[in-house]
Steps between C-alpha positions, in 0.01 A plus 500: 500500500170674418603817683829508313326457165252769584769743612720421195215640281548839670873538435654616172510232227878564466629626837809714501605378839462161664160450672527296822212380718577480875261253660497529879345223706295634788617309805216316682679271740723194521201276443471632142835354380331274249328794335829693513666216306221500244535880452869474427466183288243688287761776442748231377237374253463849353843489341374352171161675504588870540390741230797650311443843654574368843871457578482325841295415806652535845325323786564579866371559849503794741441501868600635837651253742497500879799731520299774333679761304480545125300274272693192393495402137583161358534414131405133450464461126625690198378390159625661180325478165733357231264640232475854641509787256707691755680243707616530861817349644472274798796666669340847463169371646680343799666833562168695472304260723741386773402323818570754768564289814721223626274349764139489610368518852174303523209556506471719191218731415380540136448830335231561246530746217460863585573848364583803707382829366572829676522870432852638510508770771548853381838644560501818716533828311 
C-alpha cells in the first residue's frame, strides 16, 4: 500500500483518464505459493484503501512454461476503486488485461521486469 500511496502523490490531483496500477508478481517457484496468496490477498484488501486518483489495481503473473514460446500472462485479481475520481469498469479491465493461455506445461520459469532499449536502424538512402 505504501508504494501505491507514494505513486498516487505523483499523479494529477484530478486525472482526466483512469489511472490503473498493474502489479506483476515475479515468479519464484511452486514453493512460494503461500507468498503468492498473500500478494493477491493484499490486492483484495486495497479496494477500500485506494486514493481517489487511482481507479484500479490489476494483479497478475507472467512466465514462460516448458513449451517455450511467448511470455504467458495471467490476471489473478482486479480491484476497482468505488471512490475513484475517474472510475474504471471491470469489463474494460478484463479486456485490457486478459490471460493469454489455456494451459501450462510445468515447470514454469519466472520473468523479472526488464526494459529493452535499442536504436532504430537507419533506412537506406
